[in-house]
C-alpha positions as CSV (number, residue, x, y, z in Angstrom):
1,M,-35.6,-4.1,-31.2
2,M,-33.7,-7.6,-31.1
3,T,-30.5,-5.8,-30.2
4,V,-33.0,-2.9,-27.5
5,I,-33.6,-7.2,-25.6
6,L,-31.1,-8.3,-26.3
7,T,-29.8,-5.5,-23.8
8,C,-31.8,-5.8,-21.4
9,L,-31.7,-9.1,-21.4
10,A,-27.5,-9.4,-20.8
11,T,-28.0,-6.5,-18.8
12,Y,-30.2,-8.1,-15.5
13,F,-28.7,-11.7,-16.0
14,L,-25.3,-10.3,-15.8
15,H,-26.2,-7.9,-13.1
16,M,-27.9,-11.3,-11.1
17,V,-26.1,-14.1,-12.0
18,C,-22.1,-11.7,-11.2
19,S,-22.7,-9.9,-9.2
20,V,-23.9,-11.0,-5.2
21,S,-24.6,-7.3,-4.6
22,G,-27.3,-6.5,-7.6
23,S,-25.2,-3.2,-8.2
24,I,-21.6,-4.0,-10.0
25,C,-20.7,-7.2,-12.2
26,K,-17.1,-8.6,-11.6
27,C,-17.6,-12.5,-13.0
28,L,-15.3,-10.8,-16.2
29,V,-14.1,-7.7,-16.3
30,I,-15.7,-7.3,-19.7
31,C,-19.5,-7.4,-18.1
32,E,-18.1,-2.8,-16.8
33,V,-19.2,-2.8,-20.5
34,T,-23.3,-2.8,-19.1
35,W,-21.8,0.1,-16.4
36,P,-22.7,2.6,-18.0
37,I,-26.8,1.4,-18.0
38,I,-26.8,0.2,-14.2
39,A,-25.9,3.4,-13.3
40,E,-26.2,5.7,-16.2
41,K,-25.8,9.2,-14.2
42,H,-22.4,8.6,-14.0
43,C,-20.6,5.3,-15.1
44,N,-20.7,7.6,-18.4
45,G,-19.2,10.7,-17.1
46,T,-15.6,12.5,-18.8
47,Q,-13.4,12.0,-15.6
48,Q,-14.1,8.0,-14.8
49,S,-11.1,6.5,-13.1
50,P,-8.9,4.1,-13.4
51,I,-6.2,6.3,-15.6
52,N,-2.9,4.9,-17.1
53,I,-0.6,6.5,-15.5
54,V,1.8,8.0,-18.7
55,T,4.7,9.1,-16.0
56,A,6.6,11.4,-19.5
57,N,2.6,13.6,-19.4
58,V,2.8,14.0,-15.2
59,K,3.1,18.1,-14.7
60,A,5.0,18.7,-12.3
61,N,3.2,20.8,-9.1
62,A,5.1,22.1,-5.7
63,N,1.8,22.0,-3.7
64,L,2.0,18.3,-4.0
65,T,4.0,17.8,0.0
66,S,4.1,15.4,2.5
67,F,0.8,14.3,4.4
68,T,0.3,13.7,7.9
69,Y,-0.9,10.9,8.9
70,V,-2.9,10.4,12.2
71,G,-3.4,6.8,13.5
72,Y,-1.4,4.8,10.6
73,N,0.2,3.0,13.6
74,D,-2.5,1.4,15.9
75,S,-3.5,-1.5,15.6
76,T,-6.4,-1.0,17.5
77,A,-7.4,1.4,14.2
78,L,-8.2,-1.8,12.3
79,T,-11.5,-3.5,13.2
80,V,-13.6,-6.1,10.6
81,I,-12.4,-7.6,7.4
82,K,-15.4,-8.6,5.6
83,N,-16.5,-10.0,2.2
84,T,-17.9,-7.9,0.2
85,G,-18.9,-10.0,-2.6
86,T,-16.8,-7.8,-4.6
87,S,-14.2,-7.4,-2.3
88,I,-12.4,-7.7,0.5
89,Q,-12.6,-5.0,2.9
90,V,-11.1,-3.5,5.5
91,T,-13.7,-1.4,7.9
92,L,-11.1,1.3,9.8
93,D,-11.6,3.6,12.5
94,P,-12.3,7.2,11.6
95,K,-12.3,8.5,14.6
96,K,-9.0,7.1,14.6
97,M,-7.3,7.6,11.4
98,R,-7.1,10.7,9.6
99,V,-5.2,11.7,6.5
100,A,-3.9,15.1,6.0
101,G,-1.3,17.7,3.5
102,G,-0.2,16.5,0.2
103,N,-2.1,19.7,-1.5
104,L,-6.0,17.9,0.1
105,P,-8.8,20.5,1.5
106,G,-8.7,20.0,4.8
107,R,-8.5,17.2,6.7
108,F,-9.8,12.7,5.8
109,A,-11.5,10.3,8.0
110,S,-10.1,7.1,7.0
111,T,-13.4,5.1,6.6
112,E,-12.0,1.7,4.9
113,F,-9.9,0.1,2.8
114,H,-10.7,-2.6,0.4
115,L,-8.4,-4.8,-2.4
116,H,-8.0,-4.9,-6.5
117,W,-6.7,-7.8,-7.9
118,G,-6.9,-10.3,-10.8
119,N,-6.1,-13.5,-11.4
120,G,-3.3,-14.8,-8.9
121,S,0.3,-12.9,-8.8
122,A,0.6,-14.2,-13.0
123,M,-2.4,-12.2,-14.0
124,P,-2.2,-8.8,-12.8
125,G,-4.7,-7.3,-12.1
126,S,-4.7,-3.5,-9.8
127,E,-6.8,-1.2,-11.8
128,H,-4.5,2.2,-12.4
129,T,-2.1,1.2,-14.1
130,V,1.9,3.4,-15.0
131,N,3.1,3.0,-18.4
132,G,1.2,0.3,-19.6
133,K,2.1,-2.1,-16.6
134,R,-0.1,-3.6,-14.8
135,F,0.3,-5.0,-10.5
136,P,-0.5,-7.9,-9.3
137,M,-2.9,-5.7,-6.5
138,E,-4.3,-2.8,-5.9
139,L,-5.5,-1.7,-2.6
140,H,-7.9,1.6,-1.9
141,I,-7.8,3.6,1.2
142,V,-11.5,5.4,1.1
143,N,-10.8,8.9,3.0
144,K,-13.9,11.4,4.1
145,P,-13.9,14.8,4.2
146,V,-13.9,16.0,8.6
147,S,-16.0,19.2,8.6
148,N,-18.3,20.3,5.8
149,T,-15.7,22.9,4.0
150,S,-15.0,20.5,1.4
151,D,-17.5,16.9,-0.7
152,S,-15.1,15.2,-1.5
153,L,-13.7,11.6,-1.2
154,A,-9.7,11.7,-1.6
155,V,-8.9,8.0,-1.7
156,L,-5.1,6.7,-1.4
157,G,-3.9,3.7,-3.9
158,V,-1.2,2.2,-3.4
159,F,-0.3,-0.8,-6.3
160,I,1.4,-4.5,-4.7
161,E,3.9,-6.2,-6.9
162,A,5.3,-9.6,-6.6
163,S,8.1,-11.3,-4.2
164,N,10.0,-14.0,-4.2
165,E,10.6,-14.1,-0.3
166,T,7.3,-17.4,0.9
167,G,4.4,-15.5,3.4
168,K,6.1,-12.0,3.3
169,P,5.6,-9.2,4.9
170,E,4.1,-10.9,8.4
171,S,1.2,-8.3,8.6
172,W,0.2,-9.0,5.0
173,K,0.3,-13.5,6.2
174,T,-1.8,-12.4,9.5
175,L,-4.2,-10.2,7.3
176,T,-4.1,-13.0,4.2
177,S,-5.6,-15.8,7.6
178,Y,-8.5,-14.2,7.6
179,L,-9.2,-15.1,4.7
180,T,-10.7,-18.9,5.6
181,R,-13.2,-17.3,7.6
182,I,-14.8,-15.1,5.4
183,V,-14.6,-17.4,2.5
184,K,-18.7,-16.6,1.6
185,A,-20.5,-13.5,0.4
186,G,-21.0,-11.3,3.3
187,D,-19.5,-12.8,6.1
188,K,-16.9,-11.1,8.3
189,A,-14.6,-11.7,10.8
190,S,-13.2,-9.0,13.6
191,L,-9.6,-8.4,13.8
192,F,-7.2,-8.4,16.6
193,R,-5.1,-6.1,16.6
194,N,-2.0,-7.8,14.8
195,F,-0.8,-4.9,12.5
196,S,-1.6,-1.8,11.9
197,M,-1.9,-0.1,8.7
198,D,1.6,1.4,8.7
199,D,2.6,-1.8,8.6
200,L,0.6,-3.3,5.8
201,L,2.2,-0.1,3.8
202,S,6.0,-1.1,4.5
203,G,8.1,-0.2,2.0
204,V,6.2,2.5,0.4
205,D,8.0,6.1,0.6
206,R,4.8,7.9,0.7
207,T,6.1,11.7,0.0
208,K,6.3,11.0,-3.8
209,Y,2.5,10.5,-5.3
210,Y,0.6,10.9,-8.5
211,R,-2.2,13.4,-7.8
212,Y,-5.5,13.5,-9.9
213,L,-9.2,14.4,-10.0
214,G,-11.2,11.1,-11.2
215,S,-14.6,8.9,-9.6
216,L,-14.6,5.9,-8.2
217,T,-14.1,2.9,-10.1
218,T,-17.5,0.8,-8.9
219,P,-20.9,1.6,-10.3
220,N,-21.6,4.4,-9.3
221,C,-19.2,5.7,-10.2
222,N,-19.6,9.0,-8.8
223,E,-17.0,11.8,-9.8
224,G,-14.9,14.2,-7.6
225,V,-12.9,12.1,-6.4
226,I,-9.1,13.3,-4.9
227,W,-6.6,10.5,-6.2
228,T,-3.2,9.8,-4.9
229,V,-1.8,7.2,-6.6
230,F,1.9,5.9,-5.0
231,K,4.9,5.9,-6.4
232,D,6.6,2.9,-4.9
233,P,4.3,-0.2,-4.2
234,I,4.6,-3.3,-1.7
235,R,5.8,-6.0,-1.7
236,V,4.2,-9.1,-1.1
237,S,5.0,-12.5,-1.9
238,R,3.0,-14.4,-4.5
239,D,1.8,-17.1,-2.2
240,L,0.1,-15.2,-0.2
241,I,-1.9,-13.2,-3.4
242,D,-2.4,-16.0,-4.6
243,L,-4.1,-16.9,-1.9
244,F,-7.1,-13.5,-3.1
245,S,-7.9,-15.4,-5.9
246,T,-7.9,-19.0,-4.8
247,T,-9.9,-18.6,-1.7
248,V,-12.8,-16.4,-1.2
249,Y,-16.2,-16.2,-3.3
250,I,-18.1,-13.8,-4.8
251,N,-21.5,-15.0,-3.6
252,N,-23.0,-17.8,-1.1
253,S,-24.4,-20.2,-3.1
254,S,-22.6,-24.0,-3.4
255,N,-21.4,-23.1,-6.8
256,S,-20.0,-20.1,-7.5
257,P,-17.6,-18.7,-8.6
258,L,-13.8,-17.4,-7.2
259,M,-13.3,-13.5,-6.2
260,T,-11.1,-13.2,-9.7
261,N,-10.9,-10.2,-11.9
262,I,-12.7,-7.6,-9.8
263,F,-10.8,-4.5,-11.5
264,R,-12.2,-1.7,-13.7
265,S,-10.6,-1.6,-16.7
266,V,-8.3,2.2,-17.7
267,Q,-10.5,4.8,-18.3
268,P,-10.3,7.7,-21.3
269,V,-7.8,10.7,-19.3
270,N,-10.1,12.6,-21.2
271,G,-7.4,16.2,-21.4
272,R,-7.3,15.7,-17.6
273,I,-3.7,16.7,-15.8
274,V,-1.6,14.5,-13.4
275,M,0.3,16.1,-11.4
276,S,3.7,14.8,-9.5
277,Q,6.1,16.7,-7.1
278,V,8.8,16.6,-10.4
279,A,7.3,15.5,-13.9
280,G,8.4,12.5,-15.7
281,T,10.2,10.7,-18.7
282,K,9.5,8.7,-21.0
283,T,9.4,5.4,-21.0
284,P,10.3,4.1,-24.7
285,G,8.8,0.6,-25.8
286,L,5.8,1.0,-23.7
287,L,2.1,1.0,-24.1
288,N,-0.9,3.5,-23.5
289,P,-4.0,1.3,-23.2
290,T,-8.0,3.0,-23.3
291,S,-10.8,1.2,-21.4
292,I,-12.4,-1.5,-23.6
293,A,-15.7,-0.4,-22.7
294,A,-14.8,3.1,-24.1
295,N,-13.7,2.0,-28.1
296,L,-16.4,-0.5,-28.1
297,S,-18.4,0.7,-30.7
298,P,-22.7,-0.4,-30.3
299,S,-22.4,-2.9,-33.1
300,L,-19.5,-4.7,-31.1
301,M,-20.8,-4.3,-27.4
302,Y,-24.1,-6.7,-27.4
303,P,-22.3,-9.9,-29.0
304,I,-20.0,-9.4,-26.5
305,L,-22.8,-8.9,-23.7
306,S,-24.8,-12.0,-24.9
307,L,-21.2,-14.1,-24.9
308,T,-20.1,-13.1,-21.5
309,F,-23.6,-13.6,-20.6
310,L,-23.5,-17.6,-21.8
311,Y,-20.0,-18.1,-20.3
312,C,-21.4,-16.6,-16.4
313,V,-24.6,-18.8,-17.2
314,L,-21.8,-21.8,-18.1
315,A,-20.0,-21.3,-15.3
316,F,-22.6,-22.6,-12.6
317,L,-23.7,-25.4,-14.0
């Protein structure tokens, strides 16, 4: 009985304290142990994302051709930037931005992109990892099918690596300049045709990527998502990366915590095949991490939930 009460209390308070949206706990990464309770139908699935991509296990697939992009060079297609309380999201005009090819089942409309990060450039927070390496940030472009031939979402994931320059690239300097306008959850601002999606993806070879079937990385964690994770990262200077974890907050109260560690831990692969144009080669000495939540036994889960609850409450005192 006590364990049931503890679980309910921890889930409720974490749910209320750590999340402005009421649908996801983002105060700490370990809060994700509550996700199967919040979204039981999907977050307990066997094809969850993100995953650790082990290059030695990647299989070659000749069908993974180049993509065709429409409107990715159009600066008017990026319309609004918003603090959602769980991320920073940019709305895209789906009538202007399309993607096809790459063995996707038809044409897809790009609807938004959002970002995941840890706590500054020194504490990485990408969702996917490669051979155990976590990058400082990760960008996700969400795409919906144009026709009714497919009901799958297609997400393009791009790693963000830190560079030692200052204020570079210019497109990211412009993007981060909007953060002071969306400090609190729910804040949003119009974008003024300053940069395009191509500008933000500068330096990324979009012909080289990994492909696997997974899920959304936030509740309800719906599966059936076609994941494309590009091998090349965007290089963004450390000072700009640090702005994300030092400028925006997870709710609109006066004592709101900063928005940090907004990523989900890697999930079990469960026999899924990760594909690419060329099979990977083994990189020795690197870790193959698995999900913290997936490996927690019930006897450990409840104490961690209660400790997390106390941490979150103390953060507000």
